[in-house]
Each structure stands twice: as C-alpha cells, then as structure tokens.
C-alpha positions in Angstrom: -4.2 -11.4 14.9 -5.3 -14.7 13.3 -8.7 -13.4 12.8 -7.4 -10.2 11.0 -5.4 -12.1 8.6 -8.5 -14.4 7.7 -10.5 -11.3 7.1 -7.8 -10.0 4.7 -7.6 -13.2 2.9 -11.4 -13.4 2.4 -11.5 -10.0 0.9 -8.4 -10.7 -1.5 -10.3 -13.8 -2.7 -13.5 -11.8 -3.5 -11.5 -9.0 -5.3 -9.4 -11.7 -7.1 -12.4 -13.1 -8.9 -13.9 -9.7 -9.7 -10.5 -8.6 -11.2 -10.0 -11.6 -13.3 -13.6 -11.3 -14.8 -13.1 -7.6 -15.6 -9.7 -8.2 -17.2 -11.0 -10.9 -19.5 -13.8 -8.7 -20.7 -11.6 -5.9 -21.5 -8.9 -8.1 -23.4 -11.7 -9.7 -25.4 -13.3 -6.3 -26.3 -9.8 -5.0 -27.1 -8.9 -7.9 -29.4 -12.3 -7.7 -31.2 -12.0 -3.9 -31.7 -8.2 -3.9 -32.4 -7.8 -1.4 -29.7 -4.4 -1.3 -28.0 -5.3 0.9 -25.2 -8.1 -1.3 -24.2 -5.9 -4.3 -24.5 -3.2 -2.7 -22.3 -6.0 -1.6 -19.7 -7.0 -5.5 -19.8 -3.5 -6.6 -19.0 -3.3 -4.0 -16.2 -6.5 -5.5 -14.9 -5.0 -8.8 -14.9 -2.1 -7.7 -12.7 -4.8 -6.7 -10.2 -5.7 -10.4 -10.1 -2.1 -11.5 -10.0 -1.5 -8.9 -7.1 -4.4 -10.6 -5.1 -2.4 -13.9 -5.4 0.7 -12.3 -4.1 -1.1 -10.8 -1.5 -2.7 -14.1 -0.4 0.8 -15.8 -0.2 2.2 -12.8 1.6 -0.8 -12.9 4.2 -0.3 -16.6 4.7 3.4 -16.1 5.8 2.6 -13.0 7.6 0.0 -14.6 9.8 2.6 -17.1 11.2 3.1 -16.7 15.0 6.4 -15.5 16.5 9.1 -18.3 16.7 12.7 -18.7 17.8 14.0 -17.4 14.6 11.5 -14.5 14.1 11.0 -12.9 17.6 9.5 -9.9 16.0 7.0 -12.1 14.0 6.5 -12.6 10.3 4.5 -9.3 9.6 7.0 -7.9 7.1 6.1 -10.8 4.6 3.0 -8.5 4.0 5.1 -5.6 3.2 7.4 -7.8 0.8 4.3 -8.9 -1.0 3.4 -5.3 -1.6 6.9 -4.7 -2.9 6.3 -7.5 -5.3 3.2 -5.8 -6.6 5.2 -2.6 -7.3 7.6 -4.8 -9.4 4.8 -6.3 -11.4 3.3 -2.7 -12.2 6.9 -1.7 -13.3 7.1 -4.6 -15.7 3.7 -4.1 -17.1 4.5 -0.3 -17.8 7.5 -1.3 -19.8 5.5 -3.8 -21.8 2.9 -1.2 -22.3 5.4 1.3 -23.8 6.9 -1.3 -26.1 3.3 -2.2 -27.5 2.7 1.6 -28.0 5.7 2.1 -29.9 4.8 -0.9 -32.2 1.4 0.7 -32.7 3.0 4.0 -33.7 5.1 2.2 -36.4 1.9 0.1 -37.4 -1.2 2.0 -36.9 -4.5 0.3 -36.9 -7.9 2.2 -37.0 -10.1 0.4 -34.2 -13.7 -0.5 -35.0 -15.7 0.6 -31.7 -19.2 -0.8 -31.4 -21.4 1.3 -28.8 -21.8 -1.8 -26.7 -18.3 -2.2 -25.9 -18.3 1.4 -24.6 -21.1 0.6 -22.3 -19.4 -2.6 -21.2 -16.2 -0.4 -20.2 -18.3 2.0 -18.3 -19.7 -0.9 -16.3 -16.3 -2.3 -15.6 -15.1 1.2 -14.2 -18.2 1.4 -12.0 -17.1 -2.0 -10.6 -13.4 -1.1 -10.2 -14.5 2.1 -8.3 -16.6 0.1 -5.7 -13.7 -2.4 -5.5 -11.0 0.2 -4.9 -13.1 2.0 -2.2 -14.1 -1.1 -0.5 -10.5 -2.5 -0.4 -8.8 0.7 0.7 -11.6 1.2 3.4 -10.9 -2.3 4.8 -7.0 -1.8 4.5 -7.2 1.3 6.8 -9.7 -0.6 9.1 -7.6 -3.7 9.4 -4.2 -1.6 9.1 -3.1 -3.8 6.2 -0.3 -2.9 3.9 -1.3 -5.5 1.3 -4.9 -4.4 0.9 -3.8 -0.5 0.8 -1.3 -1.3 -1.9 -3.7 -3.4 -3.8 -6.2 -0.7 -3.7 -3.8 1.8 -5.0 -3.1 -0.6 -7.9 -6.8 -1.0 -8.5 -7.3 2.8 -8.3 -4.7 3.2 -11.0 -6.8 0.7 -13.1 -9.7 3.1 -12.8 -7.8 6.1 -14.3 -6.5 4.1 -17.1 -10.0 2.8 -17.8 -11.3 6.2 -17.9 -8.7 7.3 -20.3 -9.3 4.4 -22.7 -13.2 5.2 -22.4 -12.6 8.7 -23.8 -10.3 7.3 -26.5 -13.0 5.0 -27.8 -15.5 7.8 -27.8 -13.3 10.1 -29.6 -12.2 7.5 -32.0 -15.8 6.4 -32.7 -16.5 10.0 -33.8 -13.7 10.0 -36.4 -10.7 11.3 -34.4 -7.2 10.1 -35.6 -6.1 6.5 -34.8 -2.8 8.0 -33.5 -4.8 8.7 -30.5 -4.9 5.0 -29.3 -1.1 4.6 -28.8 -0.9 8.1 -27.3 -3.4 7.1 -24.6 -1.6 3.8 -24.3 1.6 5.7 -23.4 -0.3 7.7 -20.8 -1.5 4.5 -19.3 2.1 3.2 -18.9 2.8 6.4 -17.1 -0.1 5.9 -14.6 1.1 2.5 -14.0 4.7 3.7 -13.3 3.3 6.1 -10.9 1.2 3.5 -9.0 4.5 1.4 -8.9 6.4 4.2 -7.4 3.9 5.0 -4.7 3.7 1.4 -3.6 7.6 0.9 -3.8 8.2 4.2 -1.8 5.7 3.2 1.1 6.9 -0.4 1.4 10.6 0.4 1.2 10.0 2.9 4.2 8.9 0.0 6.2 11.6 -2.4 5.2 14.4 0.2 5.9 13.0 1.2 9.4 11.8 4.7 8.2 10.4 6.8 11.1 6.7 6.2 11.7 6.1 8.9 14.1 7.4 12.5 14.7 10.0 12.7 17.5 8.4 15.7 18.9 4.9 14.0 19.1 6.4 11.1 21.3 8.5 13.6 23.4 5.3 15.6 24.3 3.5 12.5 25.5 6.4 11.2 27.6 7.0 14.5 29.2 3.5 14.6 30.6 4.7 12.1 33.2 5.9 13.9 36.2 8.5 11.4 36.9 10.2 12.3 33.6 12.7 15.1 33.7 13.8 14.8 30.1 13.7 12.3 27.2 16.3 11.9 24.4 17.6 9.4 21.7 14.0 8.7 20.8 13.7 6.2 17.8 10.8 4.4 16.2 10.0 2.1 13.3 7.4 -0.2 12.0 4.0 -0.1 10.3 0.7 1.4 11.1 -0.5 -1.4 13.1 2.9 -2.3 14.9 5.3 0.3 16.0 8.4 -0.2 18.0 9.7 2.9 20.1 12.9 3.0 22.1 14.1 6.0 24.1 16.4 7.2 26.9 14.5 8.8 29.9 16.1 11.0 32.6 14.2 10.4 36.0 14.6 10.5 39.7 17.6 8.0 40.6 15.8 7.1 43.8 12.8 5.4 42.0 12.6 1.7 42.9 12.7 -0.9 40.1 9.1 -1.6 40.7 8.1 2.1 40.3 10.2 2.4 37.0 8.5 -0.7 35.7 5.1 0.6 36.5 5.9 3.9 34.9 7.1 2.4 31.6 4.0 0.3 31.3 1.8 3.3 31.9 3.8 5.1 29.2 3.2 2.4 26.7 -0.6 2.3 27.4 -0.7 6.2 26.9 1.3 6.0 23.7 -1.1 3.2 22.4 -4.2 5.2 23.2 -3.0 8.8 22.0 -1.3 7.5 18.8 -4.0 5.0 18.1 -1.5 2.3 17.2 -0.1 -0.8 18.6 3.1 0.4 20.4 5.9 -1.7 21.9 8.0 0.5 24.0 11.6 0.0 25.2 13.0 2.5 27.8 16.5 3.1 28.8 16.5 4.8 32.4 19.0 7.4 33.3 19.5 9.1 36.6 18.6 12.6 36.4 20.8 15.5 37.9 21.7 19.1 36.6 25.0 18.2 35.5 23.9 15.4 33.2 20.9 17.4 32.0 23.4 20.1 30.5 25.3 17.2 28.6 22.1 15.8 27.0 
C-alpha cells in the first residue's frame, strides 16, 4: 500500500510541473493578446497545478496506516482531496463568468499573432498526453485523486480547444463578442467537471453502494452450504469494498466449518469482482419456517 501511494505522489509531482508551465504560457499569451478566453483558460490550467498540490496533501494523509482512532484506515482523505478539487473548479467557474460579463460591457478586439495559435496547439497536445496518462494510472492504481485530477485536466483540453477556435476565427475578422461567449462556454465546461467529481466523491463519503446486490447474491449462492442470503450491504471505493450480509446455512455446521466458508467467500468475491473485499457475515440457522419469513 505504501508503494502505491509513493507511485501516486510521483505522478502528481510530474504533472504539477507540467501544468504550471502550461498555465504560465497561456496567461502570458492571453495578456499580450488581450484575449479573455485565453486568460480564463490559463487560470483553469493553474487550478490543475493547485489540484495536484491538494492531491499530494490528500495522499500523504491517506497513506497513514491503521491506528486506534482510525480502524478503517485513512483512505478517505484521498476522496476528501478530490472534493476540494471540485470546490476549486466551482469557484473558478464563478470567476470566469464574472470576467465574461465585464468583457461584454467592455469589449476589446484581441490581437492574435499566429505564433500564439501554434503555442496553444502545443499545450493542447501536452494536456491530452497528461490526461490520458493520469487517468490510465488512476485506473491501474485505483486512485480517486488521479482519476479526479485527470477529469480536471480533460476539461482543460476542451476549454483550450474552444479558445483555439476562438483565436482562429477572430484572426480572420469575426466579431470580438465571440471571445466572451467562449469564456462563458468555458465556465460551463468547468462547472460540469466540478459536478462530475463532486458526485463521484460524495458517493464514497456517504457510503453509496459500489456493487449491485444481485451480483453479490449470485456469487454467494454458488456455495453449496448457503441456502439463502439477505440484508446485503456494501460500501467503499474501487480498491477497498466492505460487504456485510446475513446468510442462512446449516445449523449443524461447526464454528471451524463456518469460519472456513466465510474466508472462501471473501477470496471468491475478491477474484470475481476484481476488488479488495472485506467481508463480514452474520450466520443464521436455515429451516423452512425461517426461509418463508426472510
């Protein structure tokens, strides 16, 4: 587990320096050309770097081992860090909207040298590589923060593409009103990314079901000792799922036999679900009368 968190931290540091470099270039080019959409895109890219820092802090706390006060570990700190990223995106979208209204009231015709367009195309290419790499690693390492940060970076790609087309159209003489319109579109894209991250992280924090009940039930009923199963509950993250249930089984089974059966169930669930499952089972004696009541 410690090695996993070291890998995540290393990835976040690499992406942090890449994001800060890209953001700085965009803001400089935006200021030189007086293009609000490009400046807004630059701020958005800066939040990618800040989200990396939040991710690093979250990972540091999440990597702490189980202790007396935290018997389930500290893994949810990674999820909380993802929630902070969603909050940052929300605040950023509000700022971009405010800047957009200001530009509507005070329009400026940007000057767009061709070299800036090419520079933006290069940053888009870099962001695509970053996003794909980070999301792939997020799935591989089953990391909430890497996947959330990749979604953040992915939104940056769409924003930059919108800015790119704006610069091209304005270079060919289209109205300056196009710039604030695209900025407003950028705000909506950022807001959507915030909502996506928020909904996923909140699901973990409020113990939303991770696996369908029927999926678990089918696996458990394959055991010949099990007559029925009910009150199935599960919660957790992609890499750490807690499942508890009530199983109706032969009342004459010994404690040792029951213990072995539950351990086998946990191994099978781990294998078939492809997740790290921690199983708690409440055993109930099976008889026809009880079966009718369940």
